[in-house]
MIGUKOL-803326 format. One record per residue (C-alpha): residue in one letter; z, x, y. Coordinates in steps of 0.1 Angstrom, whole numbers, plus 2048, in hexadecimal, padded with zeros to 3 digits. Layout:
REM residues N
AZXY;...
REM end
This chain:
REM residues 362
M41764651F;A41C66A524;R41A681506;K43C68F4FA;E43F6B54FF;V4476C94E0;N4656E24E2;V4676FD4C8;F48B7024CF;S4956DF4C6;V4B56D74B4;S4A36D4493;F4936F5496;L4B470549F;D4C46F5481;C4AA70446B;I4AE72647A;F4D4725477;C4D2717454;G4BB73444A;F4D174D45C;G4EF73E44A;A4DE741429;V4D7765430;V4FB76B43A;L50675841B;L4EF76D405;F4FC78D416;V520783411;I51977B3ED;V50779B3E7;N5217AF3FB;A53E79F3E7;R52D7A93C7;A5287CC3D3;T54C7CD3DE;L5577C23BC;Q5417DD3AC;R5507F73C3;M5737EC3BB;D56B7EE396;K55D81139B;A57B81A3B0;I59280E395;D57F82237B;L57F840392;R5A483C399;A5AB83A373;A59585936E;V5A986B38A;Q5CA86137A;R5BD86E358;L5B388E369;Q5D489137A;R5E688C359;D5D08A6349;L5D68BD366;L5FC8B7363;E5FA8BE33D;G5E58DC344;R5FF8E935D;K61A8E3344;D6078F6329;F5FF911343;I62491534B;V62D916326;I61293031F;R61D94433E;N641943332;A63694D30F;R62296931E;D640975333;T656974314;V63C988300;E6399A131C;Q65F9A431E;E6619A92F8;L6459C22FA;I6589D6314;E6789D42FF;T6649DE2E0;R6559FC2F3;G677A062FF;A686A032DC;A668A172CF;D66EA322E9;R693A342E0;I68BA362BB;E671A512C1;K68AA642D6;T6A5A602BB;L68CA6C2A1;E684A8A2B6;E6A9A922BA;T6AFA8D295;R692AA528D;E6A1ABF2A5;Q6C3ABB296;L6B5ABD273;A6A3ADD27C;Q6C3AEB28B;Y6D6AE126C;E6BCAF1256;D6BEB1126A;R6E4B0F26A;T6E5B09245;L6CFB2823F;S6E4B3D256;R704B31245;E6F5B39223;E6EDB5C22E;H70FB5F23E;L720B5321E;N70CB6C20A;R717B88220;L73BB7B21E;R739B7A1F8;S72EB9E1F8;D74ABA7210;L763B951FB;E757BA61DB;A75ABC71ED;M77CBBE1FA;E787BB41D7;T77BBD51C9;D78FBE71E4;Y7ACBD01DE;Q7ADBD91B9;R7A8BFE1C0;L7C0C021DD;R7DEBED1D3;A7FDC021D4;A81FBFD1C8;A83CBFD1E1;T84CC1F1E5;A871C251E5;A86FC2B20A;Q85EC0A210;D877BF81FB;G892C06211;T884BF5230;R882BD2220;V89EBB9226;K89ABAA203;A889BB11E2;F86CB9D1D4;P86CB9A1AE;G849BA31A2;D837BAB182;G834BD1182;E824BDF1A2;R817BBE1B1;Q827BC01D3;Y808BC71E7;L7F0BB6200;T7D2BC920A;G7C8BC822F;I7E6BB423C;R800BC4252;V822BB324B;G832BBF26B;G838BB928F;E855BB12A6;R851B8C2A3;I841B7E283;L836B5A280;I82CB4A25F;L81AB2825F;V819B1723D;D801AFB236;A815ADF225;S7FAAC4224;A7F1AB1205;S7D3AC81FE;M7ECAE41F5;L7F2AD11D4;G7D3ADE1C3;E7B1AEF1C5;R79CAD11BB;L79AAB01CD;V7A1A9C1AE;D7C1AB01A7;I7CCAAA1CB;I7C6A851C9;I7D9A821A8;R7F6A981B3;R7FCA891D5;N808A691C5;L821A7A1AD;P846A7E1B4;E851A981CD;E860AAF1B3;T840AAF19F;R82BAB61BF;R842AD31C9;A83CAE21A6;S816AE31AB;R809B061A3;K7F6B0A1C4;W815B011D8;Q82BB181C4;R813B341CA;T816B2C1F0;V83CB2D1EE;A83AB4E1DB;T823B5D1F5;V83BB54211;D857B641FC;W842B831F8;L83BB8521E;T860B81227;A868B9D20F;Q851BB4223;F861BAC245;P86EBCA258;A894BC725C;T892BCB282;S879BAF287;R87DB8B28E;F86BB6E27D;Q865B4927C;I855B33261;Y845B11269;V836AF8250;F81BAE125C;N806AC3251;E800AA826B;T81DAB827F;A82EADA280;S853AE327E;A869B00276;L876B02252;I89AB0425D;E8A3AE5270;G8ADAEB294;T89DB0D297;D87CB012A6;G872B1A2C2;E88CB332B7;W887B562A7;L89BB5E288;E8A7B8127E;C896B93261;G8B5BA825C;D8C9B88253;P8C5B8322D;E8D7B6122F;Q8BCB54248;L8A0B60231;Q8B0B4F213;A8B5B2F227;V891B2F232;M884B3320E;E89CB18201;A88FB0021C;L86AB09212;R871B011EE;Q87CADE1F8;V85CAD720B;T844ABE1FB;P81FAC1205;D812AA1214;R7FAA9122D;G7DDAA1241;T7D8AC4251;S7DBAC9276;L7D5AED283;H7DBADF2A6;A7FFAD829C;A803AFA28B;F7F5B0F2A7;G805AF82C1;A827B032B3;I820B272BF;A826B1C2E3;E84AB122DA;L853B362D1;Q85EB4C2EE;P855B682EF;R834B622DC;P82FB702B9;D81CB912B5;N812B8C291;L808B6A281;F803B6225C;L7F1B42254;L7F3B34231;T7DBB1822B;D7BFB0C214;G7A4B0122B;L798AF224C;P7ADAD725D;T7A8AB2257;M7B7AA6277;P7AFAAB29C;E7C9AAF2B8;R7D0A8A2B5;R7D1A78294;P7AFA6828B;T7AEA42287;A79CA40266;G77EA4D252;R776A6B23C;V775A8D24E;S754A9F249;A750AC5246;A740AC7269;T75DAB3277;R777ACA267;E765AE8275;R767AD7298;Y78CAD1293;Y791AF628A;Q77DB022A9;G793AEC2BF;A7B3AF92AF;I7ADB1E2B2;R7AAB1A2D8;L7D0B152D7;L7D5B392CA;P7E3B502E5;R7CFB6F2EE;G7D8B8F2DC;L7E8B7E2BE;S7DDB8C29C;V7D7B71283;N7DAB7925E;T7CDB5D247;I7D6B5A223;L7BEB40215;F7C4B2C1F5;P7A1B1D1F3;M799AFA1E7;E778AEA1DD;G763AD81F6;D76BAEF214;P752B0C213;M755B14238;A77AB1C237;A776B3F22B;P75CB4B244;L76DB3B262;F78FB4925A;W77FB6B253;R76FB6A275;L790B60284;A7A0B7F274;M784B95282;D787B862A5;T7ADB8A2A7;R7AFBAB295;G7C2B9B279;S7BAB98254;F7ADB8023B;F7B8B7E217;V7B0B671F9;P7CAB6F1DE;S7C2B6E1B9;E7D2B531A5;D7EDB6A197;W7F7B781B8;P812B801C4;
REM end
């Protein structure tokens, strides 16, 4: 019997090989599956870490935006603060300059007032020395007599003459007294009591004295003013009256005695009335007690300062026509120190005169 040949690639051997290969594959699959699970776990962890980082990044961006907005706000406030500081510094510098100007101006005013006091004292001395009684010839040229105490019909430095004479009489509430407290008290009294005020009666007597000195050949007009201005005789605004007519002079004085001082003072209204008269006056007498308290238009409210009154005055004198002599008779009141020097300067500039009468004149 022939010996059986051995084949290494028999079915059994192949089975063993495939079984071993299958085992290897199975082991690889098992190992790979476990590695995959581990990678998935790490991926999940990494994904969670990424999400946390993304949240942190988002929160960081939000905080960054908030911080950036806060920074922009702070920068804007810093810019505004710097601008405000610059404005304040500029205002302070302007205030310092104004203060320096006011101090210089105050010193110059004090020096000016001292010179004026000296001039007034000298004028008062001349006034007392040079007063003269009306002569018989002078009395013959007057259209009416003025009852005086002895030889008191004089006025140093004022020329009561001219072809057309205009008298402007201040009839504001301040003409009731020399002191502010007296004015405040009297302006609430009955009209008859206000008209009897000593200061106003001196004003009426001064007008009476002036009309007694009018040349008989001249013409005249008398206006009273406070916030407005009007002729004493109703219906004669803009007209010239005859000095040679005693009845007109008497009517004017009767009308003045019925005027009650009231309200504020507007030199704009007073000087504006000059334009109504044609031809223009060649001699002007202004009877007042101080600088105006009103501008061209009535102010809305508020107390008028000394500087504001001076500005109103400067605006009013621009209305005066060229060549008109302005003679001011001032009945001074307290609280208005610049009235005397300004009206004195007006007299010098217009070749007029300035006079502060004593309490017992005329």
